[in-house]
N, C-alpha and C positions, 0 to 999 in steps of 0.2 A: 504494498499499500505506500503511496509517494507524502511526502508529510504534506500538512494542510499549509495550506499557501499562506504564506507571513503578510503582514501589512508593506504596502506602499513606505509609507512614513518619508517621505520627503529623497529619500536615496535614488540616486542617479544611476543606481545598477538593480538590475532586477527583480523584483522581493523574493521571487522561489530561488536565486541562482543558488545561493550560500545551500542549504542544505541538500539543496535538490539535485545540485551537481556534481557531491561528492562520491568522485571514486576512486578508484586504485591508481598511485600515485603511481610511476613507470618506474618498469625492472631496472685646570688641573684637574688632572686627571687622576681614581684614586688608586691608591693601591695595587700594583697586580696579585697580589699575594693572598689578599682578601677578598679579589671577587675570583679567585682561582676556587678558597676553601668557601665561597657561597655557595659554587655551582655546582663544586662537589653537595652540599648539603640539598640544592632545591632537584638536581639526580634525581639522587636516592631516594626522596621523597615520591618524584615522582615516577617512579619504579614501579613504587607501591603501587600505587595507583591503576601503573599501567599494567600490573601484572599481576594483581593479590589475586587469587581464585577462586571463586565459590567452593563449597563441594559438589555443585552438580556440574560443574567445568574441569575441575581436574583432569580427571581421565582425559579428556577430548585435547586439553591443553600438550596434556603428557606425550600424546600420541602426534600434536603437530611439529611440539618442539624437539628435535634430537637434542640427543645427552648433552652432546661437547657443544651445544648451544644453546643450553640453557639461560633465562633471566639472568639468572648472577655473573653467566658470565660474559653477558653482552656489559651487563652493568660493570664490571671489569674493565673490558674496552674504553666504552661509554670515557669511567675516569682519568683512562691512562693517553687518551686524543684530546686533552687540555692542554693549551700552550697560552704562556703571556700577549705571547706577539699579536695572537689574533685578536684577544678580546681588547687587546691595545688599539689595535690599528682600528676595531670596527668603534672605538670610541672616538676617535681623532678627528673620522671621519666626522662623523653625524654634532661633536660639536664647534667644526669647523666656522660655524655664523648663529648668530641668535636665530632661534627659528620657533617663533609662537604662531602659532594655529592662527590658519586662514593666512597666511605670506606664503611667497613665492619662495624662501627661503626653509618651510615648513612641508610644505610639495615636494623640497628636494629631497629630506629625509623622508618622504615616504616612495619616493622614486628607487634610493636608494635599501631599502627594506624588502620591498617586492623584487624587486632586482637580486638581494642575496640567495631569495628565496627560490627564485626562478633558475636561476645557477645553479642549486641544488639540487631542481627536480622535484621539491615539495608541494605542488600545485597550488604557487599561488594563489590570491583572491583581491580582491578590492572591494570596500563600498564606500562612495560616498556619497556625501547631504551636502543638502544647503540651509546653513544653518543662519542664527543668527550670534553675532561676536561685537565684543566691546572693545575699543583702542581709542585709545587719548590724542587729545590737537591739541590741547594747550592745558597750561597748569603755573597758579605763581603761590605763594604764602608771608606775607609781610607779617613782620612782628613789630608794633608800636610800646615802645616799654614808655614806665613813668616820668622819666626826665627826661623824653622829649626825644631818644632815638629811637632809630627804625632799623631792624634786620631783613635784608631779601634772605629767606633760607630757600637754601638749592633746588630742595627737594630730591636728590641723588645721591648716588652710593659714593664715600669717602674716593673711588677711583678713581667717578668720573668726574668729580667736585676738583679733583687735581690735574688731573689732562685735558678738562674742558672739554668732554667727546660729545658729539653731535647725541642724542640720544632719539630716532626716531627706526621704530621697530616694524615700521613696514619695508625699509627701506634696506633690510640686513644689519642694520645693526642696532642696539638696548635700546628697547622703549622705556619710555620715561617711566619710571614709577607710578601709580594706577591702580583704583580698583577696578574691575570689568562692569559695567553696566550701574555705574554711580551714574547719576543725571548732571546732566551740566547743572551750574549755577553756583551761585556764590554767597559771600558773607563774610558781613564786617562787622566784630561782634566782641564780648570780652570771654575769656577762656576760665572754662570750668576743669579741672583735674576727675574724672573719674574712676577711677581707677581701673580694674576689666569690665568696665557697663556695663554687667548685670544689674538686673532690678534690684536685689540688693543691694550692690553700694548706693544706687542713687535713693534709696529708702536711708541712708546712714547720710547722705548730705542729704536729706531732707530733715533728717533731725538734729542736724546742725543749723538748720535753716537757709541752706545753700540752694539756687532754683539753678535751673540749666535752662529755662524758655525763651530762644531767640537767642542765646550763646555757642559756643563752638567749643566740643565739646573735643578732651587729651584724653584716649583709653590707652592704654596698655594691654597689647594681646597677651595670652597667657592664661584666662578664666577658661571655663566651659562653655560659652558661647564664642559658636562660630563668629569669623569676619563678619559676614552680613548678619549674625544676631547680632553684633556691639550697635551697629549704623540702626537697625528695626528697633531697636529698644530707645534709642538715644531721639527718633524719630518719634514713638510715640510717650517722649519726654518734654516737647517740643524746642529739643537744639534745633539749631539752624544751620548744622556742619559738624561733621567727625572729622579727628586726625587721630590717628594710630598708627601708634611703634610697636616696636619688640625690645621688652629691659635686655639689657647688659649688653649692647652694639652689636646685634644683631643681623647690621644693613636693614634697607628698606625693602619693604614683601610684600609685593604685590600680592593681587589676589582675586577672587569675587565676591560680590557684596548680594545678589540674585540670590533668590528664595527656590531653593531644589535643585530639582539636575534639568541636566537634558537639553535642546532647542528650545526656549523659550514662547516660539510662535508653534507647536505643535506637542506639546504638553501631556504624554501618554498616550498620543492615536497618531493612525496618518490621514490617508488622502486630505481633505482643504486643512490648508496653515490658515491659523489665525494672524488679523492685521495688527500690528503696533501699539495703535492705540487699543484695540481692545482690551477691557477689563480683565480678561485669564493670563495676559499676557503683560501686560502694563504692571497688573498687582504684584507680579515678582518682579519689582524694581523697586531700591528705595525712592523717597523724594526727598532726600536731604542729601547735598554731592557729598562726600568723603573724598579722602587722600590718607597717602601712606605716608610714614615719616620718618626717617632716619632714629636712633636711639639720643645722637647726637643733638640735631636740631629737636628733639621733645624738647632735654634738656636744657638745652639756654631757655625755652618756654615754660620749664617747670620750676627752675632756680628762681625766674623772676616773678612767680605767685601771690600773691597776700593773699586776704581772707580769712578765713578760717582754719587752723590745725589738722592732716590730715589725719583721719581716722587709723588707730594698729591695725598694721598688718598691711598698708598700701604700700609699703615699698617691697618692689621686686630688686632680682638683681642688679647691682650701679647704680638702683630708682637710688636718687636722694629727693624727697617731695615733702614736705615740710608744708607747706599749706596749699588750698587745695582752688581758691580765688575766692568768687569769682574776679577774676582780674589780677589788678590793676592792668594788666597787660592785653593789649586789645588785637586780632590780628583781622589781615583780609586776606581774605580767603579765594583765590580762584578756581576754574575747570571746568573746560568745557571736552566732550565728548563725543564719540560717534557710534551707533548702531548700526552695524551695516550684515548684508548676509554674505556669506564669502562658502566658498567651498573646503569640506575637510574631510580624509581618508583616512578610514582604518586601513588595513592590511594583515592580511593571513595568511597562514600555511597549513596545508592539511594531509598528514599523514592516518589513512584510513585504518579500521582497525581489524583484526584477522579474525578474531571469534566476536566481539561486541560492535559490529562497526557503526551502530548506530545509536551508540552511547557514547558521549563527549567527555573527555577532562578537556579542560580551558585553562592555557597558561597565556596571560596577559601582564601587558607591560605599557602605561602610555609611551607616546614617542614628544607631544609638543614639551614646551617650556618656555617659560615667558622672557628666562636670559636662552645663556647657552646653554646650560642643561647639564655639566656634567656631572652631579652626581643624581640630582630629582631632576628627569627620568631617564638620562641614557645611561646612567653606570646598569641600571636592569635592562636598556635597550642591548646593549654590549650582552647582557650576560644570555637573552634571547636567541640575541641573533648566532652564539657562540654555543648553543642547545641546538636549532635548528643544523647547525656544521656536523655538527659529532653524530644525530639524529639521520643525517645525511649520508657518514661513512657507515654506520652502523645498517643503513639498505642495504649496500653495496655487499654486504657480509649475510644478507642475506635476512637478516631482523625486521620484526612485524611488532609494531604492539598490539595487545591485548583488545583495545580499545582505542577507537579513534582519538589524535590528538590533532587539537585547535590551537594554534603558535597564534597570537593575537599582539597585532601593534596597532592602538588606541589614538586618536588624534581628541583633540578636545577639549582633555580631561579636567585643564587649567580652570577650564571656564565654570563647568559644573560638572565632567563627565560627561559631557556632551556627546561624543563618540560614541563611548561604550552605549550612555542611556538609550541612543538613538535605535544603533545595532540591537541588543537586547530587545527593546519596543518592536521590533521588527522581527524576529525570531523569538518573540516568547512561549511560543506552544511548542517549538518544537526541543529550547531548552531547556522548557520546565519540563519535558518530558522525560529528555535522553541524557541533560549535563549530568555528570555523576561530580564532580568536581570543580573545582578553579581555585588554581594558584598563581600569586599578583606580589610584583615586584615592581615598586620603583628605584626607591633608592636602596640598589644594591649593598653602594657599598659604599660609607660616611668617615670608617674608621676601623680601628680594631673591635672595637667593642659589639658582642651578638644580641642580636634580637628579634626573636618570632614572634609575630601574633595571628593567631588561629581561634579556628574555634573549639570547643572544649576536649568534640570526641577524638581532636591529632594532637593531645596536649601527651600522652605518653608516647605515640609514634614519634616527635622530636626528643624526646627524651633519647631513646633508642639511637636514632640518627645521627645525635649528636656526638654518641658513645663513641660512633663509625668514623668520623673525620675528625682527623689531629691534625695539628697547628704546630707550624714550624716557624718562632718567633723567637727574638734573641731573649727578650722578656717572660717566652711562657714556654714548658714545652709540657705536652698532654696533648688529650680527644676536649673539643667544643665542650664540652657535657659540665666542665669543670666549671671554665667561665662562664658556660651558659646558668648555672646554679646562682654563678653571684648579677644574673639577670635575670629577664622572669619571661612569664606566657602569658601575655595581654590578650583582652578579647581585639578580633579583626572589627577594624568599623575602620567608613571612608574611602575616599579612593573607589579605583573602577568598581571592586572587590562590592561595593553597596550596591551594585544592579542587580549581581546576583544575587544578594541575600534574596530580593523583592520575590525573586522567580524557589524559592526556596531552599535553595541550592547552598545545608546547612554543611557543605564541609568544604571551608577555604583558608587558606593559610597565605602569610606573604613572612617574608624575612629581610632582613639586612642587618652590615655590619655598620655601626655606628661609632663617632667619636664620645669618651667619658659616658657611656650611658645614654648618652640625648640623641632621636630620631633626626 
């Protein structure tokens, strides 16, 4: 029986092409050491999903797999094929230019990944979508202090400040810091520091007699609220605009402030698209402007505030916030952006399963980045490409997975998981019935510390796998399990994996190496 027809959902690819066309295939960068260790872990886990046999299929599997080519033997071959040079080459190519979704540079990375899969004879696919993304045109922020002096804050990273780099992301350079889907607007008002911008923070301010209505709020990212959540709470409290910074000198953090996931013009269905002014689309965007701010620029404002003393606990990493305002410092904020329909491209490689070809193990990584993406996401993309290379080499030796593998390179994730959401909604029926597990990786390598985020079913498996992968570092000898004991397993949330939870695919996993235990 052919699979049910999927929804068109704005795709430029035939809606039924992905699953109905599955056929047997033809007969500064992160340290390479951590990349290889990451691949060892991901592959070991992948082989579990691909070759774990139920009692009803063990006999058939033994008949189909010769003794000399057991899954364990193939796994050993797979691990022996790892090389630092190939992973490094993939990462270098992917990070030559900033590649914001919807730009020509991003389309180039899609072509690179598709060409890689094609050269490996891995049955490459594309799924292209017309979606609404958001880009900055111009922005400015000036602070005026009680002594009459004023300073124009740069709204840029320290490196860009020093070099005077032109920031025009659509021309292949670094896009200026902004919040995607923020409305254009301006505000000239006193500043109030609102800690992390939660409702409880506003209640504490109200208890001090501090009101934010008509004022610009300055918030520190790091609470439970998303970036968009901080802006929505400020909007409800009557703020005129939001400035959001990361404590501890973490640079300027770009991101989306849209409510929800996916293309805002096709929320959850295919067919006719919404108009930008229709309530169901426009309601997903905030009504007050917001901008990201560097810690250094935020600190200039924080140190100048008067008014009430900051409540206990409102001091984050490196933050000296003695007062919360309002004022007397006044800021003049302006932002102009554009919402524009552009094309994004998901790219896939399909390896058909031998025994259960209609059961899918999906391995995914998003490809688009706010800037160069050396860590997030392209350390993960490089890992995905090397996994594909080694799968292709195993196929030449007669290997076939038990279940079908779908290697997925998502686009538009930074804007709200747009690419993966559109694809999942387009293939909802097939994925809901046939997908077995989803393995996700964005920041594969960021430092020497190990972290795993997974659904609870995988806790025991993760401990078993980490016993098998050995570390060879100057400061440590042993297996990852001992490093892992000092970290933790946390529940997996956020990123493209969210779409697979919507399908009730409850076996999902994400892995990364981190710096000092922080993702």
